[in-house]
VOPAGU-2260 file (C-alpha; in pm, 1 decimal, decimal comma):
REM VOPAGU-2260
SITE   aa  ch    i         X         Y         Z
SITE  UNK   A    0    -982,9    1606,9    1120,1
SITE  UNK   A    1    -797,7    1292,1    1225,6
SITE  UNK   A    2    -595,0    1327,6    1540,9
SITE  UNK   A    3    -221,1    1330,5    1472,4
SITE  UNK   A    4    -254,9    1342,7    1094,3
SITE  UNK   A    5    -267,7    1647,8     872,6
SITE  UNK   A    6    -610,3    1729,1     736,0
SITE  UNK   A    7    -682,9    1810,8     373,8
SITE  UNK   A    8    -585,6    2177,8     422,3
SITE  UNK   A    9    -241,5    2093,4     563,9
SITE  UNK   A   10    -108,3    1885,1     274,3
SITE  UNK   A   11    -117,1    1964,9     -97,1
SITE  UNK   A   12    -386,6    1785,7    -293,5
SITE  UNK   A   13    -262,8    1470,7    -463,2
SITE  UNK   A   14    -170,9    1515,7    -829,1
SITE  UNK   A   15    -416,0    1241,5    -922,8
SITE  UNK   A   16    -753,7    1244,7    -752,9
SITE  UNK   A   17   -1043,4    1001,5    -775,9
SITE  UNK   A   18   -1013,0     682,8    -976,7
SITE  UNK   A   19    -964,3     331,5    -846,6
SITE  UNK   A   20    -681,7     295,1    -595,2
SITE  UNK   A   21    -493,1       6,4    -440,9
SITE  UNK   A   22    -308,5     109,9    -123,5
SITE  UNK   A   23       4,1    -104,6    -117,2
SITE  UNK   A   24     220,5    -190,0     179,8
SITE  UNK   A   25     536,0    -382,8      90,0
SITE  UNK   A   26     658,1    -575,5     394,3
SITE  UNK   A   27     418,5    -858,2     477,0
SITE  UNK   A   28     251,4    -812,3     137,1
SITE  UNK   A   29     510,1    -850,8    -140,7
SITE  UNK   A   30     769,9   -1017,1      85,6
SITE  UNK   A   31     793,7   -1125,3     450,5
SITE  UNK   A   32     744,6    -847,6     704,7
SITE  UNK   A   33    1083,2    -905,2     869,8
SITE  UNK   A   34    1275,7    -657,1     652,5
SITE  UNK   A   35    1557,9    -456,2     800,2
SITE  UNK   A   36    1773,0    -182,6     656,4
SITE  UNK   A   37    2143,3    -155,6     714,4
SITE  UNK   A   38    2326,0     160,4     617,7
SITE  UNK   A   39    2527,2     105,2     303,9
SITE  UNK   A   40    2369,7    -229,4     214,5
SITE  UNK   A   41    2000,2    -147,2     186,0
SITE  UNK   A   42    1705,6    -365,7     287,2
SITE  UNK   A   43    1732,5    -735,5     365,6
SITE  UNK   A   44    1504,7   -1007,0     504,9
SITE  UNK   A   45    1584,0   -1161,7     840,6
SITE  UNK   A   46    1452,9   -1492,1     972,8
SITE  UNK   A   47    1261,8   -1604,8     666,0
SITE  UNK   A   48    1490,1   -1842,6     475,3
SITE  UNK   A   49    1392,7   -1905,6     115,0
SITE  UNK   A   50    1222,5   -1567,6      79,1
SITE  UNK   A   51    1345,3   -1254,0     -96,0
SITE  UNK   A   52    1252,1    -888,9    -137,7
SITE  UNK   A   53     955,8    -824,5    -368,0
SITE  UNK   A   54     907,6   -1196,3    -429,3
SITE  UNK   A   55     531,8   -1154,0    -487,8
SITE  UNK   A   56     550,0    -836,2    -696,0
SITE  UNK   A   57     500,2   -1021,1   -1025,4
SITE  UNK   A   58     205,9   -1210,1    -875,0
SITE  UNK   A   59      42,4    -876,0    -790,5
SITE  UNK   A   60     118,0    -743,1   -1138,3
SITE  UNK   A   61     -51,5   -1050,6   -1287,5
SITE  UNK   A   62    -356,8   -1006,7   -1061,5
SITE  UNK   A   63    -392,8    -642,0   -1163,9
SITE  UNK   A   64    -350,1    -709,3   -1537,9
SITE  UNK   A   65    -727,5    -736,9   -1606,8
SITE  UNK   A   66    -783,3    -404,4   -1423,6
SITE  UNK   A   67    -586,4    -135,6   -1610,6
SITE  UNK   A   68    -763,3     151,1   -1429,2
SITE  UNK   A   69    -631,0      45,9   -1086,5
SITE  UNK   A   70    -359,6     283,5    -964,1
SITE  UNK   A   71    -125,1     224,1    -671,1
SITE  UNK   A   72     -69,0     449,9    -372,4
SITE  UNK   A   73     221,7     332,1    -159,1
SITE  UNK   A   74     123,8     291,8     206,5
SITE  UNK   A   75     459,7     172,8     329,5
SITE  UNK   A   76     727,9     303,7     563,1
SITE  UNK   A   77     971,4     263,0     273,1
SITE  UNK   A   78     856,0     602,6     139,9
SITE  UNK   A   79     961,0     775,9     464,5
SITE  UNK   A   80    1286,3     580,0     485,9
SITE  UNK   A   81    1390,2     651,2     126,5
SITE  UNK   A   82    1226,5     997,2     128,1
SITE  UNK   A   83    1087,7     942,0    -218,1
SITE  UNK   A   84     792,5     775,4    -386,7
SITE  UNK   A   85     998,6     749,5    -705,3
SITE  UNK   A   86    1289,3     566,8    -535,7
SITE  UNK   A   87    1054,2     309,8    -385,2
SITE  UNK   A   88     855,9     269,1    -708,7
SITE  UNK   A   89    1180,5     197,1    -896,7
SITE  UNK   A   90    1220,6    -116,8    -684,6
SITE  UNK   A   91     892,9    -253,8    -824,7
SITE  UNK   A   92     867,0    -436,5   -1157,6
SITE  UNK   A   93     775,7    -206,6   -1449,8
SITE  UNK   A   94     413,1    -325,7   -1467,3
SITE  UNK   A   95     354,7    -212,8   -1106,3
SITE  UNK   A   96     582,2      91,2   -1121,1
SITE  UNK   A   97     372,1     235,3   -1404,8
SITE  UNK   A   98      63,3     228,0   -1178,9
SITE  UNK   A   99     216,7     417,9    -883,9
SITE  UNK   A  100      61,5     764,3    -844,5
SITE  UNK   A  101     173,4     860,3    -494,2
SITE  UNK   A  102     196,2     765,1    -130,2
SITE  UNK   A  103      -0,2     808,6     189,2
SITE  UNK   A  104     297,8    1001,1     330,9
SITE  UNK   A  105     385,2    1346,1     202,3
SITE  UNK   A  106     703,0    1539,2     287,1
SITE  UNK   A  107     493,1    1824,0     431,8
SITE  UNK   A  108     363,2    1588,6     700,9
SITE  UNK   A  109     533,0    1554,6    1037,2
SITE  UNK   A  110     715,8    1220,0     997,7
SITE  UNK   A  111     702,1    1138,1    1369,6
SITE  UNK   A  112     328,5    1204,2    1397,3
SITE  UNK   A  113     263,4    1015,9    1074,7
SITE  UNK   A  114     464,0     711,4    1189,7
SITE  UNK   A  115     279,0     712,2    1524,6
SITE  UNK   A  116     -61,2     683,6    1355,9
SITE  UNK   A  117    -196,5     334,5    1282,5
SITE  UNK   A  118    -165,9     233,7     916,8
SITE  UNK   A  119    -541,9     227,6     876,0
SITE  UNK   A  120    -566,4     591,2     980,8
SITE  UNK   A  121    -282,1     684,0     745,0
SITE  UNK   A  122    -471,6     521,8     458,6
SITE  UNK   A  123    -802,4     677,6     563,6
SITE  UNK   A  124    -643,1    1024,6     570,9
SITE  UNK   A  125    -526,7     968,9     211,7
SITE  UNK   A  126    -869,7     841,6     107,5
SITE  UNK   A  127   -1016,4    1166,2     246,5
SITE  UNK   A  128    -764,9    1373,8      47,4
SITE  UNK   A  129    -757,1    1169,5    -275,8
SITE  UNK   A  130   -1129,5    1082,0    -286,0
SITE  UNK   A  131   -1103,1     761,9    -492,1
SITE  UNK   A  132   -1421,1     622,5    -645,9
SITE  UNK   A  133   -1319,4     280,2    -513,7
SITE  UNK   A  134   -1024,7     152,0    -313,9
SITE  UNK   A  135    -862,8    -150,9    -154,8
SITE  UNK   A  136    -568,6    -177,9      81,4
SITE  UNK   A  137    -316,7    -462,4     102,2
SITE  UNK   A  138    -154,3    -475,3     443,5
SITE  UNK   A  139     -44,7    -728,0     703,3
SITE  UNK   A  140    -126,6    -481,3     982,7
SITE  UNK   A  141    -485,4    -489,6    1100,4
SITE  UNK   A  142    -458,9    -313,2    1437,0
SITE  UNK   A  143    -589,0      41,6    1430,8
SITE  UNK   A  144    -793,9      12,2    1113,4
SITE  UNK   A  145   -1117,2     209,8    1153,5
SITE  UNK   A  146   -1425,2     -10,6    1144,5
SITE  UNK   A  147   -1557,7     179,5     841,2
SITE  UNK   A  148   -1243,5      84,1     643,9
SITE  UNK   A  149   -1215,4    -286,0     722,4
SITE  UNK   A  150   -1421,5    -398,2     422,4
SITE  UNK   A  151   -1157,5    -231,2     204,8
SITE  UNK   A  152    -867,1    -412,5     373,0
SITE  UNK   A  153    -719,9    -737,4     247,8
SITE  UNK   A  154    -514,6    -853,9     543,0
SITE  UNK   A  155    -209,8   -1041,4     421,3
SITE  UNK   A  156       0,7   -1308,5     586,0
SITE  UNK   A  157     314,3   -1158,5     750,7
SITE  UNK   A  158     543,2   -1416,1     586,1
SITE  UNK   A  159     357,8   -1537,7     276,2
SITE  UNK   A  160     203,6   -1200,7     191,1
SITE  UNK   A  161     -46,7   -1210,9     -93,9
SITE  UNK   A  162      62,6   -1562,7    -191,8
SITE  UNK   A  163    -117,5   -1724,2     103,2
SITE  UNK   A  164    -411,8   -1907,0     -62,7
SITE  UNK   A  165    -699,0   -1751,2     136,5
SITE  UNK   A  166    -548,0   -1402,6      99,5
SITE  UNK   A  167    -503,1   -1455,2    -273,0
SITE  UNK   A  168    -864,9   -1566,0    -308,5
SITE  UNK   A  169    -993,9   -1267,5    -105,9
SITE  UNK   A  170    -787,3   -1027,1    -316,4
SITE  UNK   A  171    -918,7   -1176,8    -641,2
SITE  UNK   A  172   -1277,4   -1159,4    -513,8
SITE  UNK   A  173   -1246,6    -796,9    -400,8
SITE  UNK   A  174   -1079,0    -687,9    -725,3
SITE  UNK   A  175   -1357,7    -853,8    -927,7
SITE  UNK   A  176   -1627,4    -692,1    -710,0
SITE  UNK   A  177   -1463,9    -351,7    -737,2
SITE  UNK   A  178   -1442,1    -398,2   -1114,3
SITE  UNK   A  179   -1812,4    -482,3   -1142,2
SITE  UNK   A  180   -1914,2    -188,4    -921,5
SITE  UNK   A  181   -1687,6      72,7   -1079,8
SITE  UNK   A  182   -1654,6     -47,3   -1437,1
SITE  UNK   A  183   -1278,7    -114,9   -1428,8
């Protein structure tokens, strides 16, 4: 059992198990990481002029187009903030929204303990529960990722997200490799 995170017996099994999963953070992946939320106005980006929320969502949708079996699990604090996978998924373009099957956070988890765990451990706990055949994670956080998970991580640029050229190339390469290995 992972310290500070519920084990498989503590949280209901995900509705969709197995398959090919992309763990998706939002801030620092689809838009700059400097997103803040103000009561009554919703999220906004601070200190990154010329950028907007979900600016790279269509780019991700295009990248995933050749891989229809890839499903998305949200690994973002937005799910805890909005208290709903569905509410967060509705902010994504339809092509991505249709792929969302859940989140690393579940309402039966202790939100304080969950938030205190490094993102990599949050993802790993979900991998243990969901048991995907293959998986990748898109995240700008790299601290706290277990060594056994780092090959599955595509570390994004905190401002440019997946649009940064070397990140984009790594993501394409890992999607192609996962497709060859798992028959996507």
